[in-house]
C-alpha positions in Angstrom: -0.9 -32.4 1.7 -4.0 -30.7 3.1 -3.6 -26.9 3.6 -4.3 -25.3 7.0 -7.3 -23.0 7.0 -5.9 -19.7 8.0 -9.0 -17.7 7.2 -10.1 -15.7 10.3 -7.1 -17.0 12.3 -6.1 -13.5 13.1 -7.4 -9.9 13.1 -5.8 -6.5 12.6 -6.9 -4.7 15.7 -5.3 -1.3 15.2 -3.5 0.8 12.6 -1.8 4.1 13.2 0.6 6.5 11.5 3.6 8.5 12.8 3.0 12.0 14.1 4.2 14.0 11.2 3.7 12.6 7.7 4.0 14.3 4.3 6.6 17.1 4.3 7.6 17.3 8.0 10.7 19.3 7.4 8.5 22.2 6.5 7.2 22.2 10.1 10.4 21.6 12.0 13.5 19.4 12.2 13.8 16.3 10.0 12.3 13.1 11.3 14.3 10.0 10.7 12.9 6.7 9.4 13.4 5.1 12.7 11.5 7.9 14.5 8.6 7.3 12.1 8.6 3.6 13.0 8.8 4.2 16.8 6.0 6.8 16.8 3.7 4.7 14.8 4.2 1.7 17.0 3.7 3.8 20.2 0.5 5.2 18.6 -1.0 1.8 17.7 -0.1 0.5 21.1 -2.0 3.3 22.8 -4.9 2.9 20.3 -5.4 -0.8 21.0 -4.4 -0.8 24.7 -1.8 -3.5 24.0 1.5 -2.6 25.8 4.5 -2.7 23.6 6.0 -5.2 26.0 3.3 -7.7 25.0 4.4 -7.8 21.4 5.9 -11.2 20.5 6.5 -10.9 16.8 8.1 -8.0 14.9 7.8 -7.7 11.2 9.4 -5.0 9.1 11.3 -4.5 5.8 14.8 -4.9 7.4 14.4 -2.9 10.6 13.1 -5.6 13.0 16.2 -6.1 15.1 16.8 -2.4 15.5 13.2 -1.9 16.4 13.4 -4.6 19.1 16.5 -3.0 20.5 14.9 0.5 20.7 11.7 -0.9 22.2 13.4 -3.3 24.7 11.7 -6.4 23.1 12.9 -10.0 23.1 10.6 -11.3 20.4 9.7 -14.9 19.7 9.4 -14.3 16.0 11.4 -11.9 13.8 10.7 -11.2 10.1 12.7 -8.9 8.0 11.2 -9.7 4.5 12.1 -6.8 2.2 10.7 -7.1 -1.3 9.6 -3.6 -1.9 6.3 -1.9 -1.3 4.3 -5.1 -0.9 6.4 -6.2 2.0 3.8 -5.3 4.6 1.0 -7.3 3.0 3.4 -10.2 3.0 4.3 -9.5 6.6 0.6 -9.8 7.5 0.4 -13.1 5.7 3.4 -14.4 7.6 2.1 -13.1 10.9 -1.3 -14.7 10.2 0.5 -18.1 9.8 2.6 -17.6 12.9 -0.4 -16.7 15.0 -2.4 -19.7 13.6 0.6 -22.0 14.5 0.6 -20.7 18.1 4.1 -19.4 17.9 3.0 -15.9 18.8 -0.3 -14.3 19.9 0.5 -10.6 19.2 2.5 -9.2 16.2 3.3 -5.7 15.0 4.0 -4.9 11.3 5.9 -1.6 11.1 7.3 0.8 8.5 9.0 4.1 8.6 10.5 6.0 5.7 11.7 9.5 5.4 11.4 9.6 1.7 11.0 13.4 1.5 13.3 14.5 4.3 16.2 12.4 3.1 15.6 12.4 -0.6 18.8 12.2 -2.6 20.9 11.1 0.4 20.5 7.4 0.0 20.8 5.0 -2.9 22.5 7.6 -5.2 26.0 8.9 -5.8 28.7 8.5 -3.3 30.0 5.2 -4.7 30.9 2.2 -2.6 27.7 0.3 -3.3 27.7 -2.7 -5.6 25.4 -2.6 -8.6 24.0 -6.0 -9.5 24.6 -7.4 -13.0 20.8 -7.7 -13.3 20.4 -3.9 -12.6 23.1 -3.1 -15.1 21.4 -5.2 -17.8 18.1 -3.5 -17.1 19.6 0.0 -17.3 21.2 -1.0 -20.6 17.8 -1.4 -22.1 16.6 2.0 -21.1 14.8 1.2 -17.9 16.8 3.3 -15.4 14.7 4.5 -12.5 11.1 3.8 -11.7 9.4 6.4 -14.0 11.2 5.1 -17.1 10.4 1.5 -16.1 6.7 2.2 -15.6 6.7 4.2 -18.9 7.5 0.9 -20.6 4.5 -0.8 -19.0 2.2 2.1 -20.0 3.4 2.1 -23.6 3.0 -1.6 -23.9 -0.5 -1.5 -22.5 -1.4 1.2 -24.9 -0.1 -0.8 -27.8 -1.6 -4.1 -26.8 -5.1 -3.0 -25.7 -5.5 0.3 -27.6 -5.6 2.3 -24.4 -4.0 5.8 -24.0 -2.3 7.8 -21.2 -5.5 9.9 -21.2 -7.5 6.8 -20.2 -5.2 6.3 -17.2 -5.4 10.1 -16.3 -8.8 9.3 -15.0 -7.2 7.3 -12.2 -5.3 10.4 -11.0 -8.4 12.5 -11.2 -10.6 10.2 -9.2 -7.9 9.4 -6.7 -7.6 13.2 -6.1 -11.3 13.3 -5.4 -10.7 11.0 -2.5 -7.8 13.1 -1.3 -10.0 16.1 -1.0 -12.0 14.1 1.6 -8.9 13.4 3.7 -7.4 16.2 5.6 -4.2 14.2 6.1 -3.7 14.0 2.4 -0.8 16.1 1.0 -3.0 17.1 -1.9 -6.1 17.8 0.2 -6.4 21.4 -1.0 -4.4 24.2 -2.4 -3.9 25.4 1.2 -2.0 22.2 2.0 0.0 22.2 -1.3 0.1 24.5 -4.3 -0.6 21.5 -6.5 -3.5 20.3 -4.3 -7.2 20.4 -4.7 -9.3 18.9 -7.5 -7.7 18.2 -10.9 -9.0 17.4 -14.4 -7.9 15.0 -17.1 -6.5 18.0 -18.9 -4.4 19.0 -15.9 -2.9 15.5 -15.9 -2.2 15.5 -19.6 -0.7 19.0 -19.6 1.5 18.6 -16.6 5.3 18.4 -17.2 6.6 15.1 -18.6 8.5 13.0 -16.2 9.2 10.0 -18.5 7.2 9.9 -21.7 4.3 9.3 -21.7 4.0 9.8 -17.9 3.4 13.3 -16.7 3.8 14.5 -13.2 0.2 13.6 -12.2 0.7 10.0 -13.5 3.4 9.6 -10.8 3.2 9.1 -7.1 4.3 11.6 -4.4 7.6 11.4 -2.5 6.9 12.0 1.2 7.6 10.9 4.8 5.4 8.3 6.5 5.4 5.9 9.4 2.8 3.3 10.0 2.2 0.2 12.1 -0.6 -2.4 12.5 -1.1 -4.9 15.3 -2.4 -8.4 14.6 -3.6 -10.9 17.2 -5.6 -14.0 17.7 -9.4 -14.0 17.8 -9.6 -14.3 21.6 -7.4 -11.3 22.3 -9.0 -9.4 19.4 -12.5 -9.8 21.0 -11.2 -8.5 24.3 -9.8 -5.1 23.1 -11.3 -1.6 23.0 -10.5 -1.3 19.3 -12.6 -2.9 16.5 -11.1 -6.0 14.9 -10.8 -6.4 11.1 -10.5 -10.0 10.1 -7.9 -11.4 7.7 -10.1 -13.7 5.5 -7.6 -14.4 2.8 -3.9 -13.8 2.0 -1.4 -14.6 -0.7 2.0 -13.6 -2.1 3.9 -14.2 -5.3 6.5 -12.8 -7.7 7.0 -12.7 -11.4 10.6 -11.4 -11.9 13.2 -9.3 -10.2 14.6 -7.2 -13.1 12.1 -5.7 -15.5 13.8 -7.1 -18.6 12.8 -10.5 -17.4 9.1 -9.6 -17.2 7.2 -12.0 -19.3 4.4 -9.6 -20.2 4.7 -5.9 -19.4 0.9 -5.8 -19.0 0.6 -8.6 -16.4 1.9 -8.9 -12.8 2.1 -11.6 -10.2 -1.0 -10.0 -8.5 -3.0 -12.5 -10.5 -1.3 -15.3 -8.6 -1.2 -13.8 -5.1 -4.9 -12.8 -5.5 -5.8 -16.3 -6.6 -4.4 -17.7 -3.4 -6.1 -15.0 -1.3 -9.5 -15.6 -3.0 -9.2 -19.4 -2.4 -8.4 -18.9 1.3 -11.3 -16.5 1.7 -13.8 -18.6 -0.3 -14.6 -15.5 -2.4 -14.2 -14.3 -6.0 -13.5 -10.9 -7.5 -17.3 -10.5 -7.9 -17.7 -10.5 -4.1 -15.3 -7.6 -3.5 -16.8 -4.4 -2.3 -13.7 -2.1 -1.9 -10.1 -2.1 -3.0 -6.9 -0.6 -1.8 -4.5 -0.9 -4.7 -0.8 0.2 -4.9 -0.6 3.2 -7.2 3.0 4.2 -7.6 1.9 5.2 -11.0 -1.5 5.3 -12.7 -0.5 2.3 -14.8 0.2 0.3 -11.6 -3.3 0.8 -10.3 -5.0 0.1 -13.6 -3.1 -3.0 -14.4 -3.4 -4.4 -10.9 -7.2 -4.0 -11.0 -7.1 -6.3 -14.0 -4.9 -8.8 -12.3 -7.2 -8.9 -9.3 -10.1 -9.7 -11.6 -11.9 -6.4 -10.8 -12.0 -5.5 -14.5 -11.3 -7.3 -17.8 -7.8 -7.3 -19.2 -7.2 -4.0 -20.9 -10.1 -2.4 -19.1 -8.8 -1.7 -15.6 -8.9 2.1 -16.1 -12.6 2.0 -16.7 -13.3 1.5 -13.0 -12.1 5.1 -12.5 -13.2 6.6 -15.9 -16.8 5.3 -15.4 -16.9 6.4 -11.8 -17.1 3.0 -10.1 -14.0 3.7 -8.0 -15.0 7.3 -7.1 -16.8 8.5 -4.0 -20.3 7.1 -4.2 -19.3 4.4 -6.7 -19.9 0.7 -6.4 -16.3 -0.2 -5.8 -14.4 2.5 -3.8 -10.7 2.4 -4.5 -7.9 4.1 -2.6 -10.2 6.1 -0.3 -7.3 7.9 1.4 -6.2 9.6 -1.9 -3.6 6.9 -2.7 0.1 7.2 -3.4 -0.8 9.7 -6.1 -2.4 12.3 -3.8 -2.3 11.2 -0.2 1.2 10.0 0.6 3.9 7.8 -0.9 7.1 7.5 1.0 8.8 5.0 -1.3 7.2 1.8 -0.2 3.5 2.4 0.0 2.1 -0.9 1.3 1.8 0.3 4.9 -0.4 3.2 3.9 -2.7 0.7 2.1 -3.0 -1.3 5.4 -3.7 1.7 7.6 -6.5 3.0 5.3 -8.0 -0.5 4.8 -8.1 -0.9 8.6 -9.8 2.5 9.1 -12.4 1.8 6.6 -13.2 -1.8 7.7 -13.2 -0.8 11.4 -15.6 2.1 10.6 -13.2 4.7 12.0 -12.4 6.6 8.8 -14.5 9.6 9.9 -13.1 10.1 13.4 -12.3 13.8 13.1 -8.6 13.0 12.2 -8.6 10.5 9.4 -11.4 11.9 7.2 -14.5 14.0 6.7 -18.0 13.3 5.8 -18.2 11.2 2.6 -14.9 9.3 3.2 -16.2 6.4 5.2 -17.7 3.7 3.0 -20.0 0.9 4.0 -18.2 -2.0 2.3 -18.1 -5.2 4.2 -14.8 -6.4 2.7 -11.7 -5.0 1.1 -9.0 -6.4 -1.1 -5.6 -4.9 -0.4 -2.8 -5.5 -3.0 0.7 -4.2 -2.7 3.3 -4.2 -5.5 7.1 -4.4 -4.9 10.1 -3.7 -7.1 9.3 -2.9 -10.7 5.9 -4.7 -11.0 7.8 -7.7 -9.5 6.5 -9.0 -6.2 2.9 -8.8 -4.9 1.1 -9.4 -1.6 -2.7 -9.6 -1.5 -5.0 -9.6 1.6 -8.8 -9.8 1.8 -10.0 -8.1 4.9 -13.5 -8.2 6.4 -15.3 -5.9 8.7 -16.4 -7.4 12.1 -20.0 -6.3 11.4 -20.1 -8.0 8.0 
């Protein structure tokens, strides 16, 4: 059966965050996850000039019906796909298909997560929640909680390829360089956070151990964040005041659910979702000029770079260690400061989308979202989200309108 050509069938025409991200409780009352959603949607509606009432498709990780109720929407298309941090890349893939099919013309992808404000109050203790047999089996083998699970991946990569935690420490250092160019990054400076400002490999290695061999700076932040993007068809995209960013390729895949079922701790389904996205885009890894890569841990980013074909197997960390991913490098990666130093609310895929849009729409230095040196001149960007424990992945290839 012939495949439909979805390339360029839709554009992201705006991407905005909620009003208070990071540690909002330090500046006032707690902000709920729902409030983060609603603020972000309102902000992107204002940014694009598209009234909320014109939105026909609502995509979120389980919140769509409640969002519609609060916004007074009667949507034509509802998607509640919730497969972890890559859900939002997958939502864009689904919205692209729905727009191409003519089911809807305007879609919003939204996420809100009060990861900092309500830390410890959900998903732990209290009882009453059923634990799946798969989760019990995973915990029995010592992978209980994200840091211990990703520690297994790091140790296996070190054993298989002769790498070391110090090699991956360069990912944290370079990502922090980008954070110091982004005033909204939690680790922008020591004025914004005692742990903020530039760091060294030695700082990463000497930080307290979270789960051996991962130290504090190998691990992502825990913050609040809300974000939303609006997608629409080419005709509407061309009529708006905001700059369109075209979806040239998209793909999704999964490798496992529970980590004990992972066939290879050094390989993820990103190789499959990326293959689909490259095929749709008519591009290869050699054509990619910028990357936004999920970095829940340094090992996540390094391994994913390999899966995307941006570096050979076992050599993903070299993109950071050799300066290619850094400001001024040939392949800028995680230009907002990443989940390691900008913001990570729990599911990080929305932050990837917002920053990718800002870079591809040439608005990353607008006085709010960055300072001189943050905006890059790349014409395309690969965006890859990871969900679960290196389980599910969604890949997008975005292209600037002036490419």
